[in-house]
C-alpha beads as a LAMMPS data file, in Angstrom:
LAMMPS data file: protein, C-alpha beads

82 atoms
81 bonds

1 atom types
1 bond types

-500.0 500.0 xlo xhi
-500.0 500.0 ylo yhi
-500.0 500.0 zlo zhi

Masses

1 110.0

Atoms # bond

1 1 1 -349.981 427.379 122.392
2 1 1 -346.306 426.584 122.720
3 1 1 -343.811 426.077 119.941
4 1 1 -341.390 423.197 120.389
5 1 1 -338.586 421.702 118.338
6 1 1 -338.826 417.980 117.674
7 1 1 -335.929 415.826 116.496
8 1 1 -336.749 412.619 114.656
9 1 1 -335.263 410.150 112.234
10 1 1 -335.489 411.055 108.547
11 1 1 -337.837 408.130 107.869
12 1 1 -340.186 409.303 110.610
13 1 1 -340.122 412.874 109.318
14 1 1 -340.906 411.646 105.793
15 1 1 -343.843 409.618 107.091
16 1 1 -345.095 412.595 109.138
17 1 1 -344.982 414.866 106.079
18 1 1 -346.924 412.360 103.975
19 1 1 -349.466 411.705 106.737
20 1 1 -349.962 415.427 107.345
21 1 1 -350.490 415.994 103.607
22 1 1 -352.957 413.113 103.473
23 1 1 -354.914 414.718 106.331
24 1 1 -354.560 418.176 104.797
25 1 1 -352.794 419.581 107.867
26 1 1 -349.311 420.567 108.986
27 1 1 -346.740 418.260 110.568
28 1 1 -346.870 420.443 113.659
29 1 1 -350.654 420.109 113.995
30 1 1 -350.476 416.372 113.223
31 1 1 -347.966 415.782 116.026
32 1 1 -349.969 417.977 118.406
33 1 1 -353.176 416.039 117.663
34 1 1 -351.402 412.699 118.085
35 1 1 -349.975 413.752 121.448
36 1 1 -353.345 415.113 122.607
37 1 1 -355.017 411.796 121.683
38 1 1 -352.325 409.855 123.563
39 1 1 -352.851 412.079 126.581
40 1 1 -356.634 411.434 126.491
41 1 1 -356.147 407.656 126.160
42 1 1 -353.621 407.581 128.996
43 1 1 -355.950 409.648 131.179
44 1 1 -358.855 407.319 130.442
45 1 1 -356.678 404.312 131.265
46 1 1 -355.591 405.849 134.565
47 1 1 -359.215 406.609 135.514
48 1 1 -360.284 403.065 134.638
49 1 1 -357.416 401.629 136.666
50 1 1 -358.328 403.735 139.715
51 1 1 -361.971 402.651 139.413
52 1 1 -360.956 399.001 139.096
53 1 1 -358.727 399.247 142.144
54 1 1 -361.491 400.970 144.108
55 1 1 -363.828 398.111 143.223
56 1 1 -361.543 395.713 145.079
57 1 1 -362.388 397.545 148.277
58 1 1 -366.165 397.027 147.861
59 1 1 -366.900 394.236 150.294
60 1 1 -363.471 392.714 149.732
61 1 1 -361.720 393.867 152.883
62 1 1 -359.772 390.617 153.039
63 1 1 -357.766 391.724 149.963
64 1 1 -358.891 388.856 147.741
65 1 1 -359.899 389.398 144.153
66 1 1 -363.642 389.362 143.510
67 1 1 -365.109 386.271 141.886
68 1 1 -366.626 386.491 138.414
69 1 1 -370.074 386.431 140.000
70 1 1 -369.193 389.278 142.357
71 1 1 -367.739 391.293 139.498
72 1 1 -370.968 390.999 137.501
73 1 1 -373.346 391.364 140.461
74 1 1 -375.498 394.339 139.464
75 1 1 -377.210 394.466 142.857
76 1 1 -373.830 394.862 144.570
77 1 1 -372.867 397.614 142.121
78 1 1 -376.110 399.482 142.850
79 1 1 -375.402 399.342 146.597
80 1 1 -371.880 400.751 146.048
81 1 1 -371.978 403.350 143.213
82 1 1 -368.625 404.699 141.940

Bonds

1 1 1 2
2 1 2 3
3 1 3 4
4 1 4 5
5 1 5 6
6 1 6 7
7 1 7 8
8 1 8 9
9 1 9 10
10 1 10 11
11 1 11 12
12 1 12 13
13 1 13 14
14 1 14 15
15 1 15 16
16 1 16 17
17 1 17 18
18 1 18 19
19 1 19 20
20 1 20 21
21 1 21 22
22 1 22 23
23 1 23 24
24 1 24 25
25 1 25 26
26 1 26 27
27 1 27 28
28 1 28 29
29 1 29 30
30 1 30 31
31 1 31 32
32 1 32 33
33 1 33 34
34 1 34 35
35 1 35 36
36 1 36 37
37 1 37 38
38 1 38 39
39 1 39 40
40 1 40 41
41 1 41 42
42 1 42 43
43 1 43 44
44 1 44 45
45 1 45 46
46 1 46 47
47 1 47 48
48 1 48 49
49 1 49 50
50 1 50 51
51 1 51 52
52 1 52 53
53 1 53 54
54 1 54 55
55 1 55 56
56 1 56 57
57 1 57 58
58 1 58 59
59 1 59 60
60 1 60 61
61 1 61 62
62 1 62 63
63 1 63 64
64 1 64 65
65 1 65 66
66 1 66 67
67 1 67 68
68 1 68 69
69 1 69 70
70 1 70 71
71 1 71 72
72 1 72 73
73 1 73 74
74 1 74 75
75 1 75 76
76 1 76 77
77 1 77 78
78 1 78 79
79 1 79 80
80 1 80 81
81 1 81 82
């Protein structure tokens, strides 16, 4: 683990202290957990975006967006697994 120094507004620091106390943890651990959660969410979003963009290439070589029916076509999805 790395130690870092974080600068924040007094109001934010006060909130962080109260929130950490409410969760029975330290401000340092609270911030670390919040950043780790953000990193996981951002990673999940990026994966979902890549998958969505890959879907456009399934039978859509003309570059058009798939229709609603094509998007929900389970048979098509089975023929082209992720």
